[in-house]
N, C-alpha and C positions, 0 to 999 in steps of 0.2 A: 616384446611386445606385439602383437597378434593383431593385425586389425581389419576392424570389421568389415564382410563381404560387402555387405551393404554400403557399407563407406565406401569403400572402394570403388561398387559399383556407379555408385551416386557422383562420384567426382569423374567416373568418365562419363555420364551424362553429361556433368556441366562443361568437361571439357570440349563434347560433340556440338552442345550448343553455342561455346566459345568460338571454334573455328568456323563455322557456320556467319555467326555475329561478325568477324573478323576478316575471314576472306572468302562468303558467299556460299552457299550450298554447295555449287561446283566443285569446291575444294575441301571438301569433306570424304576423306580418306581414311581405312584404318590408322594408317600410316599416319596422319596428320594429326587424326585422336590421341594415337596411343603418346605421340609427343607431346603435344598439349597437358598430357594428362598427368607425364611423365611414367610412364609404366610401357614394360613390354607389349609388341604385337600381339604375343602369346597369353600375355595376362590379359592385356584388352579379349581379348579372343576365348579365355575362361569364362569369362561374364559376358559376350555378347557373340556369337558364333561366325557371325556374319554382318555387313553393315545394314542391311536391311532387319535386323534382329536391334541390333544399335536404334536405328530410326526412330522404330515402331516405339523401343520403352523408352528413347529420349519424348516424342509427340504425346505419349498417353501420360506420361510423368508429369511435362509440363500443361495440358490438358488440365487431367487432374487438378495438379495444384491450383490454376485457374477456379474452377468448379466449386474447390472448397473456402476458397478465399470469397467468392460470391457469397454461397451458404451460409457462411460464418459470419460475413459482415449482416446480411437478412435476419438472421436468428438474433444477432446482437443487438441490432434496433430497437429501440425504445417505442418508437412510432411503428405503430403498425400501420397505419396506413403511409404505403408508398415506401415501405421499407424493400421490396425487389428491384424498387426500379433506383433508389438510392445504392443501394448494394452495386447492382450492373455497373451503375457510372463511377462509382468511387472504386473499384476493381480493374477497370477497364482503365482509368483515365494516371491513377494513384500508384507508387512505387518508382522504381527507379529504370527512370526512361534509359538508361544503360542497357541495362540488361537484357530487356528488351523482349523476353522468353515466349509471350504469345507470339511476337513477329514469329522468330524461330519457326516455332510450330508451324504456322501458318503458309510462310516461305516454304520450306522444310516438306509439308504435305501436297502444296501445289505441285510441286517440284519433282517426286519421288513419287508417291501414293497417296492418291487423293480418297481413297476409301479411309484413309486415316482420320480422316474429318468425321466420319459416319457419327463416334462419340459425341464429338462436338457441338454438331447439326440437332442429334435428339434433346441435348442439353439447353440447346437454344431455345426451341420448343416448348420446354419447361420452364426457361425462365419467361418464356414470352406468352404462354399462359396465366404465370405468376404476376406478371406486371401487366396484366389486362385486367386481373382480381386480386390489384394491389389497392382497391380502394378508391384509386384514384380514376379520372375519365381517362379510358382504355386508349382513345386514340392519341390524347396529348401526352399519355406516360409512354406509347409507342414511338409516337415522335423525339420524347429526347431519348430511347434507345436505339432507335435509327440515325439520331444527330451524333452519339455517343460512338457507334461501329462508324460512320463517315468520319470524326474527328479521325479515327483509331486508323483507321486503313489510308487516310493520306498519310500519315505520320509511315505507318508500316510501306507503303510505298513510296514516297517522299514528293506525294501530287496534291499542288494544293496547300502547301503546309502552311502556317500561321506562326507569328513571333508566339514568345509565351506568355507575353504582354496580355495578347488577344487572347491565345491559349485560355489563361486562367479566368478570363471576362465571360466567354464563349460557357466554362465550364462552371461557374459561379450562376449564370441565367440559366443553366437546364437546372442545376441543383435548386434555384427559386420554382421553376415552371412544377417540380416533383416534390415540395416541402409541403 
């Protein structure tokens, strides 16, 4: 049975993300990723000619997945008013905390190539415009987005984290503000 090249590529990207989550960005090497993925270094190099290409593909993929998640949630929200605010909040705080894909993307770009954040910066500008024109008070909706970002960043960097019960209460309060 032949393995789909995209499947193998995605498996390697997941392995790179796992190496960073487990060991930190400083331990991201092609050898560590190949070992995590269960492929030879040559097999990895077939898909990614160097570490920079691997990092760029990983960060771009994670960023695109997050963008798609927010857009999908907004499109599926039957309540037009506040849909972008709810979509952004839910995409940011829901999901598998163990996976922490966007955390990996952010820390990777900060420590390797800050230019990779440009696509996410541009997308945040789009989301902010959507949130401001979401049929809600634009200041209140912006405060919610900024609070969500603060919650997320406190978890990314482990600074000022709150317990799960309080986290749930904060999220419910933020949802109330935009419902």
